[in-house]
PLY file of the C-alpha trace (Angstrom):
ply
format ascii 1.0
element vertex 190
property float x
property float y
property float z
element edge 189
property int vertex1
property int vertex2
end_header
6.68 8.97 17.83
4.13 10.12 20.43
5.79 13.53 20.60
5.42 13.94 16.83
1.69 13.19 17.09
1.35 15.68 19.95
3.23 18.35 18.00
1.04 17.67 14.99
-2.14 17.98 17.08
-0.95 21.25 18.63
0.08 22.68 15.26
-3.46 22.18 13.95
-4.85 24.62 16.52
-8.32 24.12 17.96
-9.47 21.65 15.30
-10.68 18.27 16.51
-8.53 15.47 15.08
-10.14 12.08 14.71
-7.84 9.31 16.03
-8.95 7.06 13.13
-7.79 9.52 10.47
-4.03 9.81 10.30
-2.33 11.98 7.71
0.05 9.40 6.21
1.99 12.04 4.29
2.91 13.62 7.65
3.94 10.25 9.09
6.23 9.61 6.13
8.50 12.46 7.26
8.50 11.71 11.00
11.26 9.08 11.05
14.24 8.84 8.76
15.87 5.40 8.43
19.06 7.10 7.22
19.48 8.40 10.79
20.22 4.82 11.93
23.82 3.69 12.29
25.13 1.90 9.20
25.05 -1.58 10.76
21.43 -1.31 11.88
20.41 0.15 8.51
22.08 -2.76 6.71
20.31 -5.30 8.95
16.94 -3.80 7.99
17.48 -3.14 4.27
20.39 -5.48 3.34
22.26 -2.60 1.66
24.53 0.07 3.14
23.09 3.59 3.46
25.54 4.86 0.81
24.58 2.14 -1.68
20.89 2.76 -0.97
21.30 6.49 -1.61
23.08 5.62 -4.87
20.15 3.39 -5.91
17.69 6.16 -4.98
19.57 8.70 -7.11
19.78 6.30 -10.08
16.05 5.50 -9.92
14.79 9.00 -9.11
13.94 9.95 -12.69
11.89 6.73 -13.05
10.04 6.97 -9.72
9.54 10.66 -9.01
5.87 11.56 -8.90
4.40 14.74 -10.34
1.88 15.39 -7.55
2.74 17.24 -4.36
1.46 14.29 -2.33
3.48 11.72 -4.30
5.53 9.26 -2.27
9.21 10.17 -2.51
11.63 8.01 -4.46
13.51 7.36 -1.22
10.40 5.96 0.53
9.50 3.80 -2.47
12.99 2.32 -2.64
13.15 1.75 1.13
9.76 -0.01 1.12
10.82 -2.24 -1.78
14.21 -3.03 -0.21
12.58 -3.91 3.12
10.14 -6.19 1.31
12.97 -7.82 -0.66
15.04 -8.21 2.53
12.32 -9.88 4.57
9.96 -11.53 2.08
7.29 -10.36 4.53
3.73 -9.43 3.65
3.27 -5.90 2.37
1.12 -4.52 5.20
3.76 -5.17 7.93
6.44 -3.64 5.69
4.40 -0.43 5.44
3.80 -0.36 9.18
7.47 -0.70 10.04
9.57 2.08 11.44
10.48 4.78 8.96
8.23 3.63 6.10
4.64 4.45 7.19
2.80 3.47 4.01
-0.45 1.65 3.28
-0.35 -1.87 1.88
-1.48 -0.63 -1.54
1.30 2.00 -1.59
3.87 -0.63 -0.61
2.59 -2.91 -3.40
2.76 -0.10 -5.94
6.26 0.85 -4.77
7.51 -2.73 -5.08
6.21 -2.98 -8.65
7.52 0.46 -9.64
10.98 -0.04 -8.08
11.32 -3.51 -9.62
10.36 -2.19 -13.08
12.76 0.75 -12.71
15.63 -1.53 -11.67
14.92 -3.90 -14.56
14.72 -1.11 -17.14
17.56 1.12 -16.01
20.07 -0.83 -13.95
19.76 -4.56 -14.49
21.37 -4.99 -17.92
24.14 -2.53 -17.12
25.02 -4.12 -13.76
24.20 -7.82 -14.11
25.88 -9.95 -16.71
27.87 -13.13 -16.89
31.64 -12.80 -17.59
31.99 -13.29 -21.32
35.61 -12.49 -22.19
38.60 -14.51 -21.06
39.84 -11.57 -18.97
36.46 -11.26 -17.19
36.38 -15.01 -16.54
39.89 -14.97 -15.09
38.96 -12.06 -12.81
35.87 -13.98 -11.60
37.98 -17.09 -10.91
40.38 -15.02 -8.81
37.52 -13.48 -6.80
36.02 -16.89 -6.02
39.45 -18.39 -5.22
40.26 -15.58 -2.76
36.90 -15.71 -0.91
36.79 -16.39 2.84
35.65 -19.91 1.98
37.36 -20.32 -1.37
35.80 -22.05 -4.34
38.27 -24.30 -6.11
38.33 -25.60 -9.65
38.04 -22.39 -11.64
34.59 -21.26 -10.50
33.28 -18.23 -12.42
29.74 -18.12 -11.00
27.37 -19.56 -8.43
23.65 -20.24 -8.33
21.31 -20.46 -5.35
17.58 -20.75 -4.83
15.13 -19.58 -2.20
11.40 -19.77 -1.65
9.57 -16.43 -1.54
6.23 -16.66 0.27
3.14 -15.67 -1.73
-0.60 -15.70 -1.18
-2.32 -18.75 -2.65
-3.17 -18.03 -6.29
-6.75 -18.62 -7.44
-5.71 -20.81 -10.37
-3.50 -23.89 -10.02
-3.07 -23.24 -6.31
-1.61 -26.71 -5.74
1.33 -25.98 -8.06
2.62 -23.30 -5.67
2.79 -25.36 -2.47
6.42 -26.05 -1.56
7.94 -28.93 0.42
7.40 -26.98 3.68
3.65 -26.82 3.00
3.22 -23.10 2.27
2.69 -21.22 -1.01
5.82 -19.79 -2.57
7.75 -19.06 -5.74
11.13 -20.71 -6.16
13.52 -17.92 -7.09
17.01 -18.54 -8.45
19.95 -16.15 -8.30
23.20 -16.35 -10.23
26.26 -14.45 -9.09
29.64 -13.96 -10.69
0 1
1 2
2 3
3 4
4 5
5 6
6 7
7 8
8 9
9 10
10 11
11 12
12 13
13 14
14 15
15 16
16 17
17 18
18 19
19 20
20 21
21 22
22 23
23 24
24 25
25 26
26 27
27 28
28 29
29 30
30 31
31 32
32 33
33 34
34 35
35 36
36 37
37 38
38 39
39 40
40 41
41 42
42 43
43 44
44 45
45 46
46 47
47 48
48 49
49 50
50 51
51 52
52 53
53 54
54 55
55 56
56 57
57 58
58 59
59 60
60 61
61 62
62 63
63 64
64 65
65 66
66 67
67 68
68 69
69 70
70 71
71 72
72 73
73 74
74 75
75 76
76 77
77 78
78 79
79 80
80 81
81 82
82 83
83 84
84 85
85 86
86 87
87 88
88 89
89 90
90 91
91 92
92 93
93 94
94 95
95 96
96 97
97 98
98 99
99 100
100 101
101 102
102 103
103 104
104 105
105 106
106 107
107 108
108 109
109 110
110 111
111 112
112 113
113 114
114 115
115 116
116 117
117 118
118 119
119 120
120 121
121 122
122 123
123 124
124 125
125 126
126 127
127 128
128 129
129 130
130 131
131 132
132 133
133 134
134 135
135 136
136 137
137 138
138 139
139 140
140 141
141 142
142 143
143 144
144 145
145 146
146 147
147 148
148 149
149 150
150 151
151 152
152 153
153 154
154 155
155 156
156 157
157 158
158 159
159 160
160 161
161 162
162 163
163 164
164 165
165 166
166 167
167 168
168 169
169 170
170 171
171 172
172 173
173 174
174 175
175 176
176 177
177 178
178 179
179 180
180 181
181 182
182 183
183 184
184 185
185 186
186 187
187 188
188 189
């Protein structure tokens, strides 16, 4: 990364560059997470590079900005995926390798990506098996899993706590059994 800063400084000629002012739009293009090997990429973002590129292409029309300085759809999706994968605070997500975004940009990206997924992909991709054929197919998938589910399972549910900042109202209602503030999130899979 130091070489990129040096190249940037040299490309600006004789101008004095303040170390406190960093052109974030330049930093966004310095590192590309898609240059990682597939295993490392999946550890960071919980999706394969191919699946992530597919999500980016499906959400592009919803997330593409009209300004020249707009954050790319790819960066918005990567920031949101990293946040979803870690449950970390937004500032560290933006400071991580290959994202280089402010906390407010990460927050905006998370909201925009979530809304785009909910409006364009969620109903088409997520649904409970309704027909007898779909239910039979789900039973076969669960029965043939590495640790098989027996008894005709067609779905599973799990919960996790997602850390949040303490809300101003009814703060006590958000303290979990581990003593920190969180939302209990449930997921159903078929």
